[in-house]
SERO-4910 file (N, C-alpha, C, O; in steps of 0.05 Angstrom, whole numbers):
BEGIN
 pado doro    nc1    nc2    nc3   cac1   cac2   cac3    cc1    cc2    cc3    oc1    oc2    oc3
  Met    A    704   -535    571    695   -519    549    710   -492    548    713   -479    569
  Glu    A    719   -485    524    735   -461    521    717   -437    518    699   -437    501
  Glu    A    721   -416    534    705   -392    532    718   -373    512    743   -371    510
  Lys    A    702   -358    498    712   -337    481    723   -314    497    711   -306    517
  Lys    A    747   -305    490    758   -282    503    746   -257    491    747   -253    467
  Glu    A    735   -241    508    722   -217    498    742   -194    500    755   -189    520
  Leu    A    746   -180    477    764   -157    477    752   -133    491    728   -127    487
  Lys    A    767   -121    506    759    -96    520    768    -73    503    792    -66    501
  Val    A    748    -60    489    755    -38    471    737    -15    479    713    -18    485
  Ser    A    748      9    479    732     32    486    712     38    463    718     35    440
  Leu    A    689     47    470    669     55    451    678     78    433    671     80    410
  Ala    A    694     95    445    705    118    430    723    108    407    722    119    385
  Leu    A    739     88    412    756     76    392    740     63    370    746     66    346
  Leu    A    719     48    377    702     35    358    688     56    341    685     53    316
  Gln    A    678     77    353    663     97    339    682    112    320    675    118    297
  Phe    A    706    117    329    727    130    312    733    113    288    735    122    265
  Thr    A    737     87    293    743     68    271    721     66    251    725     67    227
  Tyr    A    696     65    261    673     64    243    671     89    226    665     88    202
  Arg    A    675    112    239    673    137    224    695    139    202    689    147    180
  Lys    A    719    130    209    741    129    189    733    111    166    738    117    142
  Leu    A    721     88    172    713     69    151    693     81    133    696     80    108
  Ile    A    672     93    144    651    105    128    662    128    111    655    130     87
  Asp    A    678    144    123    690    167    108    707    156     84    705    166     62
  Tyr    A    722    135     89    739    124     68    722    112     46    726    117     22
  Leu    A    702     96     53    685     83     33    670    104     16    667    100     -8
  Gln    A    660    125     28    644    145     14    662    164     -3    653    174    -24
  Arg    A    686    168      6    704    186     -9    710    175    -36    719    152    -38
  Asp    A    705    190    -56    709    181    -84    697    154    -91    706    140   -108
  Gln    A    675    147    -77    661    122    -81    680     98    -79    679     80    -96
  Asn    A    697     98    -59    716     76    -55    702     49    -51    714     28    -55
  Phe    A    677     49    -43    662     24    -40    659      9    -66    653    -15    -66
  Thr    A    664     22    -89    662      9   -115    688     -6   -122    688    -20   -142
  Gln    A    708     -3   -106    733    -18   -112    728    -48   -109    715    -57    -90
  Glu    A    739    -63   -128    737    -92   -126    755   -102   -103    774    -88    -95
  Asn    A    749   -125    -94    765   -139    -74    769   -124    -48    790   -126    -35
  Leu    A    749   -109    -39    750    -97    -13    744   -118      8    725   -133      6
  Asn    A    762   -121     27    757   -139     49    768   -127     75    780   -106     75
  Arg    A    763   -141     97    771   -130    123    801   -126    126    810   -107    138
  Ser    A    817   -145    115    846   -141    119    856   -118    103    873   -102    112
  Thr    A    846   -114     78    854    -92     62    845    -65     75    861    -46     77
  Leu    A    821    -65     84    810    -40     96    824    -34    123    830    -11    129
  Ala    A    831    -55    138    845    -50    163    872    -37    158    880    -19    173
  Lys    A    886    -47    137    912    -35    130    909     -6    121    924     12    129
  Ile    A    889     -1    104    884     26     93    878     45    116    887     68    117
  Leu    A    862     36    135    853     53    157    872     53    181    867     66    201
  Asp    A    893     38    178    913     36    200    899     26    226    901     38    247
  Ser    A    884      4    223    868     -6    245    873    -36    247    890    -48    233
  Asn    A    859    -48    265    860    -77    270    834    -89    258    813    -78    260
  Glu    A    837   -113    245    814   -126    233    791   -131    253    768   -126    247
  Lys    A    798   -140    277    778   -145    297    764   -120    306    739   -120    309
  Tyr    A    778    -98    309    766    -73    317    747    -63    295    725    -53    300
  Leu    A    756    -66    270    740    -58    247    714    -73    247    693    -61    243
  Cys    A    715    -99    250    690   -116    250    673   -109    274    648   -108    272
  Met    A    685   -105    297    670    -98    321    656    -71    317    633    -67    326
  Ala    A    669    -52    305    658    -26    300    634    -28    281    613    -15    286
  Val    A    636    -43    260    614    -47    241    591    -60    255    568    -52    252
  Arg    A    597    -81    271    575    -96    285    561    -77    304    536    -79    308
  Arg    A    575    -59    317    563    -41    337    548    -18    324    526    -11    334
  Tyr    A    558     -6    303    547     19    293    532     17    266    519     36    258
  Ser    A    533     -6    253    520     -9    227    495    -27    229    496    -47    243
  Lys    A    474    -20    216    450    -37    216    455    -62    200    441    -82    204
  Glu    A    475    -63    182    480    -86    166    495   -108    182    493   -132    175
  Lys    A    509   -100    202    522   -118    222    547   -133    212    562   -144    229
  Thr    A    553   -133    186    579   -144    177    590   -125    157    576   -110    144
  Leu    A    617   -125    154    630   -108    135    622   -114    107    617    -96     90
  Lys    A    620   -140    100    611   -148     73    584   -137     67    579   -127     44
  Lys    A    565   -139     85    538   -130     80    537    -99     79    521    -88     63
  Leu    A    554    -86     94    555    -57     93    564    -47     66    551    -30     54
  Ile    A    585    -59     55    595    -52     29    575    -59      7    570    -44    -11
  Glu    A    563    -83     10    543    -91    -10    519    -72    -10    509    -65    -32
  Gly    A    510    -63     13    488    -44     14    495    -18      1    478     -6    -13
  Met    A    519     -8      5    528     17     -8    529     13    -38    520     31    -53
  Arg    A    539     -9    -47    540    -15    -76    512    -17    -88    508     -7   -110
  Met    A    494    -29    -74    467    -32    -85    452     -6    -87    437     -1   -105
  Lys    A    455     11    -67    443     38    -68    454     54    -92    440     68   -106
  Tyr    A    480     51    -96    493     65   -119    483     52   -145    477     67   -164
  Ala    A    480     26   -146    470     13   -170    442     22   -176    435     27   -199
  Ala    A    425     24   -156    397     33   -160    397     61   -172    381     66   -190
  Ser    A    414     78   -162    414    106   -173    425    106   -202    414    120   -219
  Leu    A    445     89   -208    455     87   -235    434     76   -254    432     86   -277
  Leu    A    419     56   -245    399     44   -262    378     64   -271    368     63   -294
  Leu    A    372     83   -254    351    103   -260    363    127   -274    349    139   -291
  Glu    A    387    135   -268    400    158   -280    409    152   -309    409    170   -326
  His    A    417    128   -314    429    120   -340    413     96   -351    422     74   -350
  Met    A    390    102   -361    372     81   -372    385     66   -395    377     43   -400
  Asn    A    403     78   -409    416     65   -432    439     47   -424    449     32   -441
  Tyr    A    448     47   -399    470     30   -390    459      2   -386    439     -2   -373
  Pro    A    473    -18   -398    465    -46   -392    470    -53   -363    488    -41   -350
  Val    A    455    -72   -353    458    -80   -325    487    -89   -319    497    -83   -297
  Asn    A    499   -103   -337    527   -112   -333    546    -89   -328    564    -90   -312
  Glu    A    541    -67   -343    558    -43   -340    554    -30   -313    573    -21   -300
  Val    A    529    -29   -304    522    -18   -278    536    -35   -256    547    -24   -237
  Ala    A    534    -61   -259    547    -79   -239    577    -74   -238    588    -72   -216
  Arg    A    590    -71   -261    619    -66   -262    625    -39   -249    645    -37   -235
  Met    A    609    -19   -254    613      7   -242    611      7   -212    621     24   -198
  Cys    A    596    -13   -201    592    -16   -172    614    -33   -159    614    -37   -135
  Gly    A    632    -44   -176    654    -60   -165    648    -90   -164    661   -105   -150
  Ile    A    628    -98   -179    620   -127   -180    623   -137   -209    609   -127   -227
  Glu    A    641   -155   -213    646   -166   -240    627   -188   -248    620   -191   -271
  Ser    A    617   -203   -229    599   -226   -235    570   -217   -237    559   -205   -218
  Arg    A    558   -222   -259    530   -215   -263    512   -230   -243    494   -217   -232
  Cys    A    518   -255   -238    502   -271   -219    504   -259   -191    483   -256   -177
  Thr    A    527   -252   -183    532   -240   -156    516   -214   -154    504   -208   -134
  Phe    A    517   -198   -175    503   -172   -175    473   -176   -173    460   -163   -157
  Tyr    A    462   -194   -189    433   -200   -188    424   -210   -161    403   -201   -150
  Arg    A    440   -228   -149    432   -238   -122    433   -215   -101    414   -213    -85
  Ala    A    454   -199   -102    456   -177    -83    434   -157    -87    422   -147    -68
  Phe    A    428   -151   -112    407   -131   -118    380   -142   -108    364   -127    -97
  Asp    A    374   -167   -112    349   -179   -103    347   -179    -73    326   -175    -62
  Arg    A    370   -184    -59    370   -183    -30    362   -155    -20    347   -153      0
  Gln    A    372   -135    -33    367   -108    -25    339    -97    -33    325    -85    -16
  Tyr    A    331   -103    -58    306    -91    -68    284   -111    -75    262   -102    -83
  His    A    289   -136    -72    269   -157    -76    258   -157   -105    234   -163   -109
  Cys    A    275   -150   -124    268   -151   -152    294   -151   -168    316   -146   -157
  Thr    A    292   -156   -194    315   -154   -212    321   -125   -219    303   -108   -215
  Pro    A    344   -119   -229    350    -91   -237    330    -81   -259    322    -58   -258
  Ala    A    323    -99   -277    304    -91   -298    277    -85   -287    264    -66   -295
  Glu    A    268   -101   -268    242    -96   -254    243    -70   -239    223    -56   -238
  Tyr    A    266    -64   -227    269    -39   -212    266    -16   -230    252      3   -224
  Arg    A    279    -17   -253    276      5   -273    247      7   -282    236     30   -284
  Gln    A    234    -15   -286    206    -15   -296    187     -2   -275    168     11   -283
  Gln    A    193     -5   -249    177      7   -229    176     37   -231    155     50   -226
  Tyr    A    199     49   -238    201     78   -239    196     89   -267    187    112   -270
  Tyr    A    202     74   -287    198     83   -315    184     60   -331    198     45   -345
  Pro    A    158     57   -328    145     36   -343    149     38   -373    148     60   -384
  Leu    A    155     16   -385    161     16   -414    138     26   -431    143     39   -451
  Asp    A    114     19   -424     91     28   -440     89     58   -441     80     69   -461
  Glu    A     96     72   -419     95    101   -419    119    113   -434    117    133   -447
  Met    A    142     99   -432    166    109   -445    164    107   -475    175    124   -490
  Asn    A    151     86   -485    150     80   -514    125     92   -527    122     90   -551
  Glu    A    107    103   -512     82    114   -522     88    139   -538    100    158   -527
  Pro    A     81    140   -564     86    165   -579     68    187   -570     45    183   -561
  Glu    A     78    211   -570     63    234   -563     47    244   -587     54    240   -610
  Glu    A     25    258   -581      8    269   -602     22    293   -614     33    311   -600
  Thr    A     23    294   -640     33    318   -655     12    326   -675     -7    312   -679
  Glu    A     16    349   -688     -3    358   -708     -3    339   -731    -24    334   -743
  Glu    A     20    327   -739     21    309   -762      8    282   -756     -5    271   -774
  Thr    A     12    271   -732      3    244   -726    -25    243   -715    -38    223   -716
  Gly    A    -35    265   -703    -62    265   -691    -61    252   -664    -39    248   -652
  Pro    A    -84    246   -652    -85    236   -625    -75    207   -623    -78    191   -642
  Thr    A    -63    200   -600    -53    173   -596    -75    157   -580    -94    169   -571
  Asp    A    -71    131   -578    -90    115   -563    -93    125   -534   -114    126   -523
  Lys    A    -70    133   -523    -70    143   -496    -87    168   -493   -103    171   -474
  Asn    A    -85    186   -513   -100    211   -512   -130    205   -517   -147    219   -506
  Leu    A   -136    186   -534   -164    179   -539   -178    168   -514   -202    174   -510
  Lys    A   -163    153   -498   -174    141   -474   -182    163   -454   -201    160   -439
  Gln    A   -168    185   -455   -173    207   -436   -198    223   -444   -209    237   -427
  Leu    A   -206    221   -469   -229    238   -479   -255    228   -468   -276    239   -475
***
């Protein structure tokens, strides 16, 4: 039976590699770039693919590079969904670096256990957003009458 060869890498090198990765991804929201993968990132960071994956596995709670990037994208998507209520979900997905609507919905559900529309609804319920306010011309609304 063949044993896996374990690479001997210093923790300082892994920590340095992870820090460079996070700095790069966060700078100018590089995590939104399409087609980010370990070989591309290893070249950009002047690192080794194996070291990069080992660093993520050691220092990230997501444990894989793909999940790390997806998590960053979903946090950004959640903020966009709430900051820009008029943006369609497809536009938010594209702004996060995901072209496929299905891929975006699956990733969002993994992160937040709901659809993007349900996420928006949690923070800005439609019935409150569409409820007309009382003015001198219109008189009291149903909402205001309930409070009396």
